[in-house]
C-alpha positions in Angstrom: 31.0 1.6 23.4 31.6 0.5 27.0 28.3 1.9 28.0 26.4 -0.1 25.4 28.1 -3.3 26.5 27.3 -2.6 30.1 23.6 -2.0 29.3 23.4 -5.1 27.2 24.9 -7.2 30.0 22.7 -5.6 32.6 19.5 -6.2 30.5 20.6 -9.8 29.8 20.8 -10.4 33.6 17.5 -8.6 34.5 15.1 -9.7 31.8 14.9 -13.5 32.5 14.0 -12.6 36.1 11.2 -10.3 35.2 7.7 -11.2 36.5 6.3 -11.2 33.0 8.0 -14.5 32.4 6.2 -16.2 35.2 2.5 -16.0 34.6 0.2 -17.7 37.0 -3.1 -19.3 36.0 -5.0 -16.4 37.6 -3.0 -13.8 35.7 -3.6 -15.7 32.4 -7.3 -15.8 33.1 -7.4 -12.1 33.7 -5.5 -11.6 30.4 -7.9 -13.9 28.5 -10.9 -12.1 30.1 -9.5 -8.8 29.0 -9.2 -10.1 25.5 -12.8 -11.3 25.5 -14.0 -8.0 26.9 -11.9 -6.1 24.3 -13.6 -8.1 21.5 -17.0 -7.6 23.2 -17.6 -11.4 23.2 -20.6 -12.9 25.0 -22.1 -16.3 25.6 -20.6 -19.3 23.9 -18.2 -17.2 21.8 -16.7 -15.8 25.0 -16.4 -19.2 26.6 -14.7 -20.6 23.5 -12.3 -17.7 23.3 -11.3 -18.0 26.9 -10.9 -21.8 26.7 -8.6 -21.5 23.7 -6.7 -18.6 25.3 -6.2 -20.6 28.5 -5.0 -23.6 26.4 -2.5 -21.2 24.8 -3.8 -21.9 21.3 -2.6 -19.0 19.2 -3.9 -20.6 15.9 -6.3 -18.5 14.0 -9.8 -19.8 13.1 -10.0 -22.7 10.8 -9.4 -21.9 7.2 -11.4 -23.4 4.5 -9.3 -24.8 1.7 -10.3 -24.2 -1.9 -9.7 -27.1 -4.2 -8.4 -26.2 -7.6 -10.4 -27.6 -10.4 -8.5 -28.9 -13.4 -9.0 -26.8 -16.5 
């Protein structure tokens, strides 16, 4: 029990200081480019993806809403 408490306290102290929490613009660009490469995007689709990625937009593509017709 004491070991678990020690590990939890240790992780709580270390994790906020991890480099993953401080991403620079260059690191984000590399991540976005990796995502575009992974999806094999080219041209305007690649540019749009990277722009949205850099703007931190996690929203999926626009959904079309279907109107219900009264019956």
